[in-house]
N, C-alpha and C positions, 0 to 999 in steps of 0.2 A: 605597719611593717610593729610585729613582737619581738623585743629581745629579751634575751638574756643574757643578764649579766653574771660573771661569776670570777669572785678576789678572793683568789689562792693565798694562803698567809702560812704562817709556819706553825700556826696553831688549828687555825680551823679554817674554813673552806665555806664560803657566805657567795649566798642567791638573792637576784630579787629579777623578776619580769615585768615586764611591763604589765600597767594596771593594776599590780599588785603595792603595796604599801608593808608587810610585812616581810621580812629577810627569812631564809632556811638558813643552816648552814650546818655543819656536819664537823666531827674530829678530822684534823691533816695529820701533822708531824712527819718525824723522819720512814715512818713507813706507807707514807703515800704516793703511789706510784703514777702514771696515768691511765691505767686498768682501774685504782682502784679510786680515781675519781671519775671516771663516766659512769662507776657504780652506782656512787654518792647522788650524782647528779640526775641518775636516771630515777633512783629511788626518790629522792624528795621534789624535782624538777618534773615527774612524769604526769602532772596533771595542768602544767600551764604550760602552753599552748606556744612557738616561740619558730621565726625564719630566720634568726641569725644571732650569732650569739660573741661576745665579747669578754676576754678574758684578763684580767690581770693577773701577770705571770710574777711570782718571788726572784728574775734573776735578769741578766739582758737577754732581749728582745733583737734579732736581727732579722731582716725581711718578715717580718709576720711569725716565723719560728723563733722556741728559745734555742738560744744560742747555748749554754751547757745547763747541766744539772743545779738548783738550787742550792745552798748551802743546810737549808733546814729543813729539804723532803728527800722524800726518796729517788730512785734511779730511773734514767730510762727517760726522761724529757729534753734532752737534747737534740735540737731541730728534729723535734717532733711536728708533723703536719697538726692540727688540730681540727682540718677541714675535714681530713680524710676518717677522724674517731668518732666529731657529731656529726659527721654525715650531714653540712649546710653549714654556710658561708660562718667564718670565724675570723673578728680581729682579735690580735693578741698585742698587748705592749704590757709594759712594767708595771708590776703592782703601784710603786708610788708615785710614776707618770701616770696611770689613771686617775688616782684619789687626786695626784693635784691639777688634772685636764675638770674634775670635777669640784676644784678650790676656785678656780683660776676666778681673777673679777678683772684686773688691768698690770699695765708696765711689765715691772720684772720681781717674779715671785719666784722663791725657791722653799722647794717645800722639802719636809724632812718627815718621816714616821716613824714613830717611838713605837715600835713594836718588840716581836719576834729577834729580829734585826734591825736593820737600818736604813729606810730606804730612803730615795731622795729624789729629786726629779727640780729641776729649773724651767721655767715658760715664761718667756721672752718677745712683748706683744704679739701673745696667742702662738710661738712657736713649742711645744714643747718639748725639753731635752731631757732625756733619760740620762738620770748620772751613777754612778757607782762612787761614793764615797765613803761607804760603807768600810771596805776593807783598805783604806789608807790609813797612812800611818801615824798615831792618835799615841802619847805620851810612853807607854811602854809596849803599845799593843796597836788595837784599831780602834778608828772611832765605833764600828760597832761594837768593841769589845767593853766599852766605857758607856754608849747610851742604850743598847738593844737589852734584853730579859735579861743575859750573863752579866751583865755591868750592875743592873740594880738590884739583883742577888747576892752579887758579892759583897756589892760596896754600900749598901741600904740607901734608901730612900734622900736622906739629908746630902752624902757626898756625891749620889747621883743626879740631884738636880743641879750643883754643883758644875759637876762633867757635860750637864746639857748647855748650861747658859755660860759657859767656857767655848766651847766646839761652837755653839751659836757665833757668838762674839768673831772669832777667826774665820769660820765660814762667810761669814756676813762681811767683814773685814777685805774677803779673798774674792769674794763675787758681787757683791755691793748689788744686791735686792732692794726692790723698793719694800717690800714686803717680806716677813718669813712664816710660813703655815707651818705650825706642830701638828699633826694627826698622830694616827696609831694608839694602839688601844691603851698605853701608858700615858697617852699627855694626860690625864685625869690624874695621874701620880705628881704633879707639876703645881706646887701652890699658887706662885706668882711666872707670869708667862715670860722669856726675857725681853729686855725693849725693842720695840719692832715688829713683833709675834703679834698673830693672831691664832684662836686653837683650831684646828681641823676637824672633822667627822669622818668616823670610817662610813660613814652613808654617801660621803663626797666619792667614795668610789664609784658608787651605781651610779651618780649623776655622771661622772665621769664614762662610766661604760654604756652609758644611756646616748651621750653626746658624739661618740665614735660614728652612729650611725644618721645625724643626723645632718645628710648631705642631701642641697640643692639640686635632684636631680641625678642623682648617682643611685648606680645598680648594690644589692647589698652586697655581693663579689668583688665591689671597685676596691681600690688600691688605697690603706687605711693611713699614707700619707697624703691622700688630698686634703682640701681646704673643707673646710666644717664650718657650722654655726653652732654658738651654745644658748641655753636659756636665759640664762643673764646677761641684757643687753646686747644679745645677737652677737656676739664677739667673735670673728674669727677664729679658727682653731688648725693648726698645722704639728703633723707629730711628725720629728726629725725622722728620719734611716739612719740608722748608724748601719757604719761598715767598718770592715776590717780592713789595719794600714798594715804597711809592709816597712819593716824597720831600715831606716836607708844605712 
């Protein structure tokens, strides 16, 4: 089966399909709407045959659909049915979770994506748990305000690096992971990684997108939360389903 992986970022949309080694991309930003996404994909991937699509979405995903519009893109994403948009089977997951899935090796792994914003996910013994740490309070604002691109531009590299190290230390103390993967486009701005961390790679998002469809005996339109296998050591992977809860 040929799969098209779409990684939607705050500054660029990146594409890769089965059987290809070189990704393609186009600019996203605050003006990116679902209509413009579809037009960009058709323009750049029109010569790539594919049977199914994996989408990394920069926000929470519930039951295979965006739960709300992302902070760094245009409007119209909430509750969007991507299968209707692309007219084929589609699996959608948080973009940080998709990169975490592609980065995972063993045990309990915390993923932090240092990009336009701050992506986050936890993988526990093969269970992918999308997180929304970016907008939790940190110092005088939020984690994203200090660790995302706004923090890098406002405070400069030296202070930003200190904030990354401090935030990692706090999150490790709270979540107790076996290792931390720091991904995203700004990880290269770190001279030295915090203790217990290894560098990620944006291309791991594509690995995660392909892994979503690596199911034994499953139809492409089957439930995205079902058991899957990975390329590395054949690790069983599950994606946690987010549900809304009511206050008591």
